[in-house]
C-alpha positions as a printed Julia matrix, in Angstrom:
94×3 Matrix{Float64}:
   0.25   -0.2    0.0
   1.4     3.42  -0.57
   0.81    5.68   2.32
   1.69    9.44   1.5
   1.27   11.91   4.46
   0.46   15.76   4.61
   3.33   17.94   5.45
   2.9    20.64   7.76
   3.8    24.16   4.91
   5.38   26.16   8.19
   7.87   22.95   8.7
   7.81   21.0    5.36
   7.73   17.44   7.37
   4.83   15.32   7.96
   2.1    16.66  10.21
   2.3    13.49  12.33
   5.72   14.42  13.51
   4.44   17.16  15.89
   1.72   14.35  17.42
   5.2    12.09  17.99
   4.09    9.68  15.39
   6.32    8.23  12.9
   5.89    6.72   9.46
   6.79    3.47  10.24
   3.74    3.14  13.29
   1.75    4.52  11.06
   1.91    2.07   8.16
   1.68   -0.67  11.53
  -1.83    1.06  12.34
  -3.09    1.29   8.8
  -1.79   -2.23   7.64
  -2.58   -3.78  10.57
  -5.94   -4.87  12.77
  -7.92   -2.61  14.69
 -11.26   -0.44  13.96
 -11.97    1.96  10.71
 -14.43    3.86  11.09
 -15.75    7.07   9.09
 -15.08   10.25  10.03
 -15.56   13.6    8.78
 -15.57   15.34   5.36
 -15.05   11.92   3.26
 -12.04   11.05   5.67
 -11.28    7.53   7.56
 -10.19    7.01  11.1
  -8.56    4.03  11.66
  -7.58    2.65  15.38
  -5.31    0.28  16.24
  -2.13   -0.67  17.96
   1.65   -0.76  17.02
   4.19   -3.18  17.42
   5.77   -1.48  20.33
   2.49   -1.33  22.24
   1.27    2.25  21.29
  -2.34    2.88  20.45
  -2.9     5.54  17.84
  -5.16    7.11  15.84
  -5.02    7.8   11.96
  -7.29   10.35   9.82
  -6.93    9.63   6.65
  -8.47   10.06   2.96
  -8.79    7.01   0.64
  -7.23    7.91  -2.67
  -8.59    7.35  -6.39
  -5.85    4.44  -6.84
  -7.48    1.13  -4.72
  -3.95    0.69  -2.82
  -3.37    4.32  -1.72
  -4.27    6.55   1.08
  -3.14   10.23   1.91
  -2.43   10.28   6.02
  -3.71   13.55   7.6
  -2.79   13.26  11.03
  -2.0    10.4   13.64
  -2.03   10.96  17.26
  -1.82    8.45  20.36
  -4.84    7.55  21.96
  -4.76    8.89  25.54
  -7.82    8.68  28.75
 -11.14    7.76  28.09
 -10.63    7.08  24.42
  -7.83    4.49  24.72
 -10.06    2.72  27.51
 -12.93    2.64  25.42
 -11.04    1.36  22.51
  -9.51   -1.74  24.58
 -13.04   -2.31  26.02
 -14.12   -2.88  22.83
 -11.66   -4.92  21.7
 -11.92   -7.65  24.4
 -15.6    -7.51  23.78
 -14.67   -8.53  19.99
 -12.47  -11.13  20.96
 -15.27  -12.84  23.33
């Protein structure tokens, strides 16, 4: 899968860096198991866990070509969002 990233105009680097996420972690979540849900304005939200154990939420837009996505942002789940995701995953595995 081809993954492109939104670059912050002021810094010229992918926006995900501002949230402490790198491209490899982002790819792990997009390609791995987790929840893939609709979000605002034709975008999608993928929630999942990286190999190192971090829980991330990735906001992306599917490209017109089938095996390509454009990542807008990604950040680590914390607090109630993380607890709710983990609870849903436990219920799902029963």
